[in-house]
C-alpha positions in Angstrom: 1.7 -14.4 -10.9 -2.0 -15.0 -11.5 -1.5 -18.7 -10.7 0.3 -18.0 -7.5 -2.3 -15.4 -6.4 -5.1 -18.0 -7.1 -3.2 -20.6 -5.1 -3.0 -18.1 -2.2 -6.7 -17.3 -2.5 -7.6 -21.0 -2.5 -5.6 -21.7 0.6 -6.5 -18.5 2.5 -8.5 -19.1 5.7 -10.8 -16.3 4.5 -11.9 -18.5 1.6 -11.6 -22.0 3.1 -14.2 -23.2 5.5 -13.1 -23.5 9.1 -13.2 -26.7 11.1 -13.8 -26.6 14.8 -11.1 -29.2 15.3 -8.0 -27.2 16.5 -5.6 -30.0 15.6 -6.8 -29.9 12.0 -6.5 -26.1 11.9 -3.0 -26.3 13.2 -2.0 -28.8 10.6 -3.5 -26.7 7.8 -1.7 -23.6 9.0 1.6 -25.5 9.1 0.9 -26.9 5.6 0.2 -23.4 4.3 3.5 -22.2 5.8 5.5 -24.9 4.0 3.6 -24.2 0.8 4.4 -20.5 1.1 8.1 -21.2 1.5 8.2 -23.5 -1.4 6.3 -21.1 -3.6 8.5 -18.2 -2.7 11.6 -20.2 -3.6 10.2 -21.3 -7.0 8.9 -17.9 -8.3 11.3 -15.5 -6.4 10.8 -13.4 -3.4 9.7 -10.2 -5.1 7.0 -11.9 -7.2 5.8 -13.9 -4.3 5.4 -10.8 -2.2 3.5 -9.1 -5.1 1.2 -12.1 -4.9 0.7 -11.5 -1.2 -0.1 -7.8 -2.0 -2.6 -8.9 -4.7 -4.3 -11.3 -2.3 -4.7 -8.7 0.4 -6.1 -6.1 -2.0 -8.6 -8.6 -3.2 -9.7 -9.6 0.3 -9.7 -6.0 1.5 -12.0 -5.0 -1.4 -14.4 -7.8 -0.6 -14.5 -7.0 3.2 -15.0 -3.3 2.4 -17.9 -4.2 0.1 -19.6 -6.1 2.9 -19.9 -9.4 0.9 -22.3 -11.5 3.0 -20.1 -14.7 3.3 -17.1 -12.6 4.2 -18.7 -10.5 6.9 -16.8 -10.8 10.2 -13.7 -12.0 8.4 -11.8 -8.8 8.6 -9.4 -10.2 11.2 -8.4 -12.9 8.8 -7.8 -10.4 6.0 -5.6 -8.5 8.4 -3.7 -11.7 9.2 -2.9 -12.0 5.5 -1.6 -8.5 5.7 0.6 -9.3 8.7 2.0 -12.4 7.1 3.0 -10.4 4.1 4.6 -7.7 6.3 6.5 -10.3 8.2 7.9 -11.8 5.0 8.9 -8.3 3.7 10.8 -7.7 6.9 12.4 -11.2 6.7 13.6 -10.6 3.2 14.3 -6.9 3.4 11.7 -6.0 0.7 10.9 -2.3 1.6 9.1 -1.4 -1.6 6.3 -4.1 -1.2 6.3 -3.6 2.6 5.4 0.1 2.0 2.7 -0.9 -0.4 1.2 -3.4 2.0 1.2 -0.9 4.8 -0.5 1.7 2.7 -3.2 -0.8 1.6 -3.7 -1.8 5.2 -4.1 1.9 6.2 -6.7 2.3 3.5 -8.7 -0.7 4.8 -8.6 0.7 8.3 -9.8 4.1 7.1 -12.7 2.5 5.3 -13.6 0.6 8.5 -13.7 3.9 10.4 -10.5 3.0 12.3 -9.0 6.4 11.7 -6.4 6.3 14.4 -5.1 2.9 13.3 -5.0 4.1 9.7 -3.0 7.2 10.6 -0.6 5.2 12.7 0.0 2.8 9.8 0.5 5.8 7.5 3.1 7.3 9.8 5.0 4.0 9.9 4.8 3.9 6.1 6.2 7.4 5.8 9.0 6.7 8.3 9.9 3.4 6.5 10.2 5.0 3.1 11.7 8.3 4.2 14.7 6.6 5.8 16.7 6.0 2.5 18.6 8.5 0.5 16.9 7.4 -2.8 13.7 5.6 -3.6 12.6 3.6 -6.6 9.8 5.2 -8.6 7.1 2.9 -7.2 8.1 3.7 -3.6 8.1 7.4 -4.2 4.5 7.2 -5.4 3.7 5.0 -2.3 5.2 7.7 0.0 3.4 10.5 -1.8 0.0 8.6 -1.5 0.7 7.9 2.2 1.4 11.7 2.8 -1.8 12.7 0.9 -4.0 10.2 2.7 -2.6 11.2 6.1 -3.3 14.8 5.3 -6.9 13.8 4.4 -7.4 11.9 7.6 -6.0 14.6 9.9 -8.4 17.3 11.0 -7.5 21.0 10.4 -4.8 22.4 8.3 -1.9 20.1 7.3 0.5 22.6 5.8 3.6 20.8 6.8 2.5 17.5 5.2 1.3 19.2 2.0 4.5 21.2 1.6 6.5 18.0 2.1 4.4 16.2 -0.5 4.8 19.1 -2.9 8.6 19.1 -2.5 8.7 15.4 -3.0 6.7 15.4 -6.2 8.5 18.5 -7.5 11.9 16.9 -7.0 10.7 13.7 -8.7 9.3 15.5 -11.7 12.5 17.6 -11.9 14.4 14.3 -12.2 12.2 13.6 -15.3 13.2 16.9 -16.8 10.0 18.8 -15.9 9.9 22.3 -14.4 7.2 23.0 -11.8 6.4 26.5 -10.7 3.8 28.0 -8.4 2.5 31.5 -8.9 -0.4 33.1 -7.1 -1.6 29.6 -6.0 -1.6 28.4 -9.5 0.6 25.5 -10.7 2.5 25.7 -13.9 4.2 22.8 -15.7 6.8 22.9 -18.5 6.9 19.4 -20.1 9.8 18.5 -22.4 7.6 16.0 -24.1 4.3 14.1 -23.3 4.7 10.9 -21.4 2.4 8.7 -19.4 5.1 8.2 -16.8 4.3 11.7 -15.5 0.6 11.1 -15.0 0.6 9.5 -11.4 2.9 12.3 -10.2 0.8 15.1 -11.8 -2.4 13.7 -10.4 -1.0 13.7 -6.9 0.5 17.1 -7.4 -2.8 18.5 -8.5 -4.6 17.0 -5.4 -1.8 18.5 -3.2 -2.0 22.0 -4.7 -5.8 21.9 -4.4 -5.6 21.1 -0.7 -3.0 23.7 -0.2 -5.3 26.3 -1.7 -8.2 25.4 0.6 
């Protein structure tokens, strides 16, 4: 995975210097496309898309930090995101698609594009709410999208927070945990300590804190 991510970084337009020759650019883009197809066939679709996700996270972090030689390259980082989303749709990979959309929404929020961010979060929520059951990773993605959307919206967001609470409560119940709310205080009954609970408990704590505001 690290090698594939490095290859993507090395061939990304954000890293490579651009030539003013449009013919050369077209040839490079076509070559990148062929390499992408070949790499995805060799390492498998899911791992390839995870590499796409890692690449975008790296570029988004650099753009957000204002690294001098990457200033003005946000559009190219967003193109990497769009390429990844297109591949997710092509291969029906909803889990990574949701993660990419959430990461894209975070970048837009950091850029001050609040409306764009909220629109992407709504799409993420719609995408991941459509199924009858979700893998653990997608449940966390959905929960984080709900919490971020609540943060970005002005005023009270009781509906979103209640939905997030119900989602996390049901997920923890599937792990054998009992969650109760009494006088605005959250109580947990854990069958045994386990790190698998931590991401859910952290989100649940943030949710209940906002509900109490």
